[in-house]
N, CA, C and O atoms as a DFTB+ gen file, in Angstrom:
420 C
 N C O
     1  1      63.079      26.678     114.291
     2  2      62.493      26.682     115.217
     3  2      62.027      28.223     115.423
     4  3      62.726      28.978     116.098
     5  1      60.671      28.719     114.744
     6  2      60.058      29.781     114.640
     7  2      60.224      30.538     115.658
     8  3      60.709      31.654     115.474
     9  1      59.852      30.100     117.008
    10  2      59.970      30.701     118.011
    11  2      60.936      30.756     119.281
    12  3      60.633      30.112     120.286
    13  1      62.026      31.476     119.239
    14  2      62.620      31.578     120.103
    15  2      62.698      31.877     121.576
    16  3      62.392      33.013     121.936
    17  1      63.069      30.995     122.459
    18  2      62.394      30.805     123.758
    19  2      63.086      31.699     124.710
    20  3      62.836      31.653     125.914
    21  1      63.928      32.489     124.212
    22  2      64.048      33.839     125.245
    23  2      63.727      34.909     124.637
    24  3      63.711      35.859     125.419
    25  1      63.451      35.194     123.537
    26  2      62.547      36.420     123.121
    27  2      60.703      36.296     123.880
    28  3      59.955      37.244     124.120
    29  1      60.482      35.088     124.053
    30  2      59.441      34.478     124.645
    31  2      59.144      34.730     126.020
    32  3      58.137      35.212     126.540
    33  1      60.535      34.184     126.657
    34  2      60.830      34.040     128.084
    35  2      60.894      36.039     128.292
    36  3      60.170      36.478     129.187
    37  1      61.526      36.822     127.675
    38  2      61.503      38.352     127.779
    39  2      60.043      38.945     127.746
    40  3      59.739      39.949     128.389
    41  1      59.305      38.360     127.076
    42  2      57.996      38.928     126.493
    43  2      57.478      38.346     127.937
    44  3      57.532      39.242     128.779
    45  1      57.056      37.270     128.397
    46  2      56.484      37.111     129.552
    47  2      56.954      37.912     130.761
    48  3      56.257      38.531     131.565
    49  1      58.411      37.762     130.723
    50  2      58.612      38.733     131.823
    51  2      58.079      40.300     131.743
    52  3      57.753      40.922     132.753
    53  1      58.037      40.823     130.481
    54  2      57.513      41.988     130.651
    55  2      55.625      42.108     130.551
    56  3      54.973      42.862     131.273
    57  1      55.142      41.363     129.702
    58  2      53.773      41.085     129.836
    59  2      52.931      40.364     131.110
    60  3      51.943      40.921     131.587
    61  1      53.289      39.424     131.471
    62  2      52.849      38.283     131.982
    63  2      52.818      37.909     133.303
    64  3      53.353      38.688     134.092
    65  1      52.275      36.813     133.776
    66  2      52.254      36.822     134.664
    67  2      53.230      35.408     135.358
    68  3      53.019      34.319     134.823
    69  1      54.090      35.451     136.326
    70  2      54.945      34.381     136.280
    71  2      55.478      34.439     137.719
    72  3      55.331      35.440     138.421
    73  1      56.189      33.173     138.186
    74  2      56.771      32.925     139.613
    75  2      57.912      32.543     139.142
    76  3      58.051      32.052     138.021
    77  1      58.727      32.717     139.873
    78  2      60.726      32.236     139.915
    79  2      60.729      31.339     141.170
    80  3      59.811      31.257     141.987
    81  1      61.760      30.760     141.194
    82  2      62.282      30.009     141.821
    83  2      61.716      28.398     142.350
    84  3      60.536      28.104     142.159
    85  1      62.476      27.609     142.886
    86  2      62.080      26.082     142.937
    87  2      60.535      26.157     143.962
    88  3      59.494      26.142     143.306
    89  1      60.429      26.218     145.168
    90  2      59.490      26.842     146.109
    91  2      57.709      26.962     145.371
    92  3      56.735      26.210     145.333
    93  1      58.101      28.636     144.773
    94  2      56.992      29.470     144.226
    95  2      56.706      28.353     143.083
    96  3      55.658      27.712     143.158
    97  1      57.401      28.168     142.280
    98  2      56.912      27.026     141.199
    99  2      56.324      25.791     141.577
   100  3      55.460      25.348     140.820
   101  1      56.644      25.084     142.690
   102  2      55.648      23.742     143.008
   103  2      54.795      24.146     144.103
   104  3      54.114      23.284     144.657
   105  1      54.746      25.364     144.490
   106  2      52.837      25.401     145.072
   107  2      52.533      26.502     143.690
   108  3      51.667      27.260     144.126
   109  1      52.772      26.816     142.608
   110  2      52.007      27.674     141.719
   111  2      51.278      25.998     140.748
   112  3      50.085      25.744     140.583
   113  1      52.225      25.327     140.379
   114  2      51.778      23.939     140.039
   115  2      50.562      23.330     140.839
   116  3      49.415      23.237     140.401
   117  1      51.104      22.838     142.377
   118  2      50.125      22.281     143.526
   119  2      48.825      22.839     143.450
   120  3      47.882      22.104     143.742
   121  1      48.584      24.156     143.067
   122  2      47.448      24.913     143.465
   123  2      46.986      24.856     142.199
   124  3      45.823      25.258     142.157
   125  1      47.388      24.541     141.204
   126  2      46.662      24.500     139.434
   127  2      47.045      25.620     139.041
   128  3      46.424      25.788     137.992
   129  1      47.664      26.478     139.214
   130  2      47.573      27.580     138.395
   131  2      48.746      27.929     137.248
   132  3      48.767      28.995     136.633
   133  1      49.577      27.004     137.094
   134  2      50.673      26.980     136.436
   135  2      50.306      26.247     135.115
   136  3      49.796      25.134     134.983
   137  1      50.724      27.221     134.089
   138  2      50.420      26.950     132.939
   139  2      51.694      26.058     131.945
   140  3      51.656      25.268     131.002
   141  1      52.469      26.523     132.542
   142  2      53.834      25.535     132.061
   143  2      54.883      25.830     132.917
   144  3      54.894      26.669     133.818
   145  1      55.622      25.196     132.625
   146  2      57.067      25.209     134.026
   147  2      58.152      24.687     133.170
   148  3      58.025      23.549     132.718
   149  1      59.794      25.774     132.741
   150  2      60.496      25.818     132.437
   151  2      61.436      25.693     133.621
   152  3      61.497      26.467     134.576
   153  1      62.341      24.328     133.363
   154  2      63.723      24.290     134.126
   155  2      64.556      24.356     133.382
   156  3      64.571      23.757     132.307
   157  1      65.745      25.376     133.958
   158  2      67.410      24.993     133.553
   159  2      67.649      23.784     133.583
   160  3      67.065      22.934     134.255
   161  1      68.672      23.620     132.728
   162  2      69.051      22.203     132.673
   163  2      69.913      21.601     133.570
   164  3      70.009      20.403     133.836
   165  1      70.683      22.771     134.119
   166  2      71.516      22.539     135.413
   167  2      70.689      22.431     136.840
   168  3      71.276      22.403     137.921
   169  1      69.385      22.379     136.718
   170  2      68.557      22.824     138.331
   171  2      69.129      21.367     138.473
   172  3      69.243      20.442     137.669
   173  1      69.535      21.558     140.187
   174  2      69.877      20.533     141.288
   175  2      69.005      19.207     140.990
   176  3      67.803      19.207     141.259
   177  1      69.597      18.148     140.463
   178  2      68.548      16.938     140.387
   179  2      67.262      16.649     141.181
   180  3      66.198      16.346     140.642
   181  1      67.441      16.761     142.447
   182  2      66.160      16.241     143.546
   183  2      65.204      17.612     143.266
   184  3      63.979      17.541     143.367
   185  1      65.636      18.391     143.041
   186  2      64.680      20.072     142.616
   187  2      64.064      19.798     141.448
   188  3      62.886      19.854     141.093
   189  1      64.874      19.550     141.016
   190  2      64.211      19.387     139.341
   191  2      63.501      18.022     138.985
   192  3      62.803      18.077     137.973
   193  1      63.555      16.833     139.624
   194  2      62.652      15.412     140.073
   195  2      61.397      15.987     140.839
   196  3      60.291      15.571     140.495
   197  1      61.494      16.902     141.841
   198  2      60.274      17.152     142.512
   199  2      59.337      18.077     142.068
   200  3      58.177      17.913     142.447
   201  1      59.594      19.001     141.355
   202  2      59.048      19.710     139.920
   203  2      58.235      18.967     138.859
   204  3      57.032      19.146     138.670
   205  1      58.837      18.309     138.341
   206  2      58.462      17.409     137.188
   207  2      57.296      16.323     138.007
   208  3      56.106      16.353     137.692
   209  1      57.742      15.538     138.907
   210  2      57.077      15.078     139.656
   211  2      55.599      15.715     139.797
   212  3      54.635      15.092     139.350
   213  1      55.396      17.308     140.599
   214  2      53.890      17.965     140.527
   215  2      53.588      17.810     139.232
   216  3      52.755      17.040     138.753
   217  1      54.447      18.735     138.559
   218  2      53.754      18.920     137.068
   219  2      53.173      17.457     136.567
   220  3      51.981      17.389     136.265
   221  1      53.613      16.843     136.520
   222  2      53.169      15.088     135.584
   223  2      51.684      15.320     136.709
   224  3      50.579      14.988     136.281
   225  1      51.783      15.708     137.645
   226  2      50.418      15.230     138.946
   227  2      49.301      15.938     138.037
   228  3      48.168      15.581     137.717
   229  1      49.908      16.850     137.803
   230  2      48.934      18.333     137.362
   231  2      49.133      17.805     135.729
   232  3      48.054      17.886     135.143
   233  1      49.737      17.521     135.251
   234  2      49.618      17.638     133.616
   235  2      50.072      18.700     132.864
   236  3      49.851      19.039     131.701
   237  1      51.003      19.332     134.079
   238  2      51.341      20.655     133.276
   239  2      53.170      20.359     132.440
   240  3      54.130      19.684     132.812
   241  1      52.978      21.096     131.426
   242  2      53.564      21.326     130.186
   243  2      54.945      21.390     131.077
   244  3      54.928      22.003     132.145
   245  1      56.239      20.690     130.576
   246  2      57.340      20.648     131.007
   247  2      58.231      21.323     129.915
   248  3      58.183      20.813     128.795
   249  1      59.126      22.527     130.125
   250  2      60.338      23.029     129.087
   251  2      61.516      22.550     129.697
   252  3      61.733      22.895     130.859
   253  1      62.247      21.876     129.162
   254  2      64.308      21.887     129.567
   255  2      64.868      23.171     128.867
   256  3      65.307      23.233     127.719
   257  1      64.744      24.401     129.979
   258  2      66.022      25.025     128.921
   259  2      67.468      24.700     129.100
   260  3      68.230      24.440     130.031
   261  1      67.521      24.853     127.543
   262  2      68.823      24.577     127.137
   263  2      69.952      25.286     128.035
   264  3      70.979      24.975     127.432
   265  1      70.236      25.860     128.850
   266  2      71.606      26.690     129.314
   267  2      70.498      26.180     130.836
   268  3      69.504      25.569     131.227
   269  1      71.823      27.138     131.227
   270  2      71.728      26.773     132.720
   271  2      71.201      27.802     133.523
   272  3      70.710      28.750     132.911
   273  1      71.189      27.837     134.833
   274  2      70.326      28.753     135.707
   275  2      71.050      30.042     135.979
   276  3      70.674      30.691     136.955
   277  1      72.233      30.588     135.100
   278  2      72.145      31.457     135.814
   279  2      71.929      32.359     133.902
   280  3      71.443      33.486     133.807
   281  1      72.315      31.698     132.884
   282  2      71.839      31.709     131.650
   283  2      70.183      32.419     131.790
   284  3      69.759      33.381     131.151
   285  1      69.537      31.706     132.701
   286  2      67.883      31.662     132.654
   287  2      67.561      33.010     133.675
   288  3      66.358      33.266     133.714
   289  1      68.233      33.717     134.325
   290  2      68.367      34.601     135.256
   291  2      68.850      35.387     134.540
   292  3      68.019      36.286     134.420
   293  1      69.867      35.648     133.870
   294  2      69.861      36.822     132.721
   295  2      68.961      36.908     131.709
   296  3      68.949      37.974     131.095
   297  1      68.273      36.134     131.408
   298  2      67.575      36.312     130.173
   299  2      66.173      36.744     130.753
   300  3      65.368      37.367     130.060
   301  1      65.926      36.388     132.040
   302  2      65.014      36.931     132.662
   303  2      65.051      38.535     133.107
   304  3      64.159      39.243     133.576
   305  1      66.449      38.829     132.770
   306  2      66.373      39.938     133.692
   307  2      66.832      39.925     134.876
   308  3      67.008      41.119     135.119
   309  1      67.136      39.345     135.762
   310  2      67.508      39.021     137.392
   311  2      69.064      39.241     137.503
   312  3      69.974      38.861     136.766
   313  1      69.071      39.839     138.441
   314  2      70.535      39.333     138.654
   315  2      70.988      38.308     140.256
   316  3      71.547      38.472     141.340
   317  1      70.376      37.358     139.547
   318  2      70.624      36.042     140.057
   319  2      70.011      34.584     139.330
   320  3      69.183      34.567     138.418
   321  1      70.635      33.386     139.974
   322  2      70.231      32.352     139.173
   323  2      69.046      31.531     139.422
   324  3      68.605      31.065     140.473
   325  1      68.707      31.473     138.427
   326  2      66.538      30.982     138.170
   327  2      67.122      29.377     137.786
   328  3      67.851      29.017     136.862
   329  1      66.564      28.694     138.751
   330  2      66.534      27.228     138.468
   331  2      65.457      26.627     137.715
   332  3      65.628      25.718     136.903
   333  1      64.051      27.291     138.076
   334  2      63.184      27.170     137.417
   335  2      61.870      28.163     137.601
   336  3      61.845      28.824     138.639
   337  1      60.880      28.297     136.751
   338  2      59.699      29.199     136.800
   339  2      58.747      28.351     136.397
   340  3      58.820      27.155     136.116
   341  1      57.450      29.422     136.399
   342  2      56.363      28.757     136.340
   343  2      54.982      30.331     135.475
   344  3      54.634      31.441     135.879
   345  1      54.718      29.667     134.469
   346  2      54.219      30.774     134.096
   347  2      52.190      30.523     134.220
   348  3      51.391      29.646     133.891
   349  1      52.139      31.658     134.778
   350  2      50.800      31.726     135.115
   351  2      49.868      32.178     134.148
   352  3      48.876      31.511     133.855
   353  1      50.208      33.594     133.488
   354  2      49.348      33.874     132.786
   355  2      50.466      34.440     131.599
   356  3      51.259      35.302     131.978
   357  1      50.539      33.984     130.213
   358  2      51.515      34.246     129.106
   359  2      51.566      35.242     128.468
   360  3      52.155      35.303     127.388
   361  1      50.734      36.575     129.212
   362  2      50.578      37.880     128.546
   363  2      50.986      37.766     127.109
   364  3      50.851      36.760     126.412
   365  1      51.439      38.775     126.790
   366  2      52.108      38.829     125.227
   367  2      52.838      38.198     124.462
   368  3      53.273      38.498     123.350
   369  1      52.975      37.262     125.114
   370  2      54.348      35.869     124.367
   371  2      53.558      35.057     124.492
   372  3      52.616      34.629     125.158
   373  1      54.359      34.901     123.427
   374  2      53.607      32.908     122.715
   375  2      54.314      31.687     123.621
   376  3      54.279      30.585     123.074
   377  1      54.803      31.732     124.634
   378  2      55.532      30.997     125.625
   379  2      54.831      29.627     125.427
   380  3      55.393      28.692     124.857
   381  1      53.759      29.569     125.855
   382  2      53.102      28.927     125.678
   383  2      52.898      27.373     124.079
   384  3      52.650      26.167     124.073
   385  1      53.172      28.362     123.102
   386  2      53.229      27.305     121.986
   387  2      54.658      26.853     121.571
   388  3      55.036      26.628     120.421
   389  1      55.517      26.745     122.927
   390  2      56.656      25.637     122.731
   391  2      56.417      25.137     123.425
   392  3      57.350      24.723     124.113
   393  1      54.624      24.649     123.945
   394  2      54.874      23.027     124.296
   395  2      54.814      21.944     123.295
   396  3      54.422      20.859     123.725
   397  1      55.084      22.013     122.206
   398  2      54.644      20.968     120.936
   399  2      56.644      20.576     120.993
   400  3      57.218      19.554     120.616
   401  1      57.199      21.772     121.572
   402  2      58.900      21.449     121.601
   403  2      59.586      21.376     122.909
   404  3      60.667      21.842     123.270
   405  1      58.254      20.334     123.837
   406  2      58.765      19.772     125.596
   407  2      60.173      18.833     125.149
   408  3      60.263      18.124     124.146
   409  1      60.916      18.989     125.892
   410  2      62.261      17.640     125.893
   411  2      61.841      16.507     126.983
   412  3      62.292      15.362     127.035
   413  1      60.781      17.150     127.919
   414  2      60.439      15.991     129.262
   415  2      59.712      16.103     129.728
   416  3      59.575      17.241     130.177
   417  1      58.634      15.108     130.044
   418  2      57.499      14.869     130.689
   419  2      57.349      14.125     131.809
   420  3      56.234      13.981     132.309
């Protein structure tokens, strides 16, 4: 893999626009502003299914992060767990290029 999800997430946090958390992510998906959704592998099943449902309705790509919500929080530079995030503007990151590596739709 030429792109590193960790590096691109850090670039997104530094230069892009995003939202963290389940409720915010679903709200952004429903509003049509999300370009991509990243979901931690261990996100609670009911929340994961809800986000996937709305993402599929809006044809928003989903990337299942191969790590825990704690790992995702650390990579994003936050002192808390992050189950999911929505990319609104990728900034200087190339995170949307990971769409070709989506593991679940």
